[in-house]
Every structure is written in structure tokens, then in C-alpha cells.
N, C-alpha and C positions, 0 to 999 in steps of 0.2 A: 664078600659083601662090603658095601661102602657105609662108613659112619659119617654122619653130617657133623661138621664143626660149626658151632654157633658162638658168637660173642656173648658172654654172660652179662655184659653191661647194656648193650643196645639191641641184642637179638639178631644182628645181621649174620647171614651165612658166610662162613669163612673158608668154605671148601669142603672137601671130603677126604676121608682117610680109609684105607683098606684095613679091614679087620678080619681075623680068622677065628675069633672066639664066638662060638655059636650060641652063647647064653642070651643073645639079643633076639633070638628067633621069636617072631610074633610081634615084635615092637620095632619102631623106627630107631635104629641105633644113633644116639646123639652124644657128643662130647662138647665140652665148653672150653673156650679160650678167651682172649681179649684181642680185639682188632687194633690195628695201629692207631686209628683216630682216638679211640677210647683210652689207649695206653698213653698217648700224648696228653690227654685231658687229665688223667690220674696223676701222671708225673708232674704236671704243672700245679695241680692242687697240692700235692705233697711238698713241692718246692716252696709254694706260698706259705703253707703251714710251718715248714721248717724255718723260713725266713722270719715269720712273725714270732715264733718261739724264741729264736736267737735274739731278735730285737728286744723282746720283753725281758729276757734274762740280762741283757746289757744295761737296761734302764733301771734295774733294781739296785 
């Protein structure tokens, strides 16, 4: 059975993964990940916050 991989941030489909656990029977098996584009956005936001925090600490 194939499990759909979905980006938890933007909802885009990121492919499928083979699963052998049958507890998903009756439901569409879905797992979440983060796509490369959303990862870049998150990394950029984190870098920006870290830079602002660093600059604020230096000015104190």
C-alpha cells in the first residue's frame, strides 16, 4: 500500500512511500514532511530572527 507524503506547510504532495502496516485500512494513509521550497523559507526566517536577536544583544 502507498502512503501519500504531504508538505505540512503548503499542502503539496511530495510523493508516496510504501507501507506494510495495515492499521491504515479504510483510510487514505498520509504522512507529513516539509518540501524544499518551504524548508528554504523557514530557514530564511530562522536566520533573520537569529540575526535580529544577535544585533539586539550587541546594542544592549
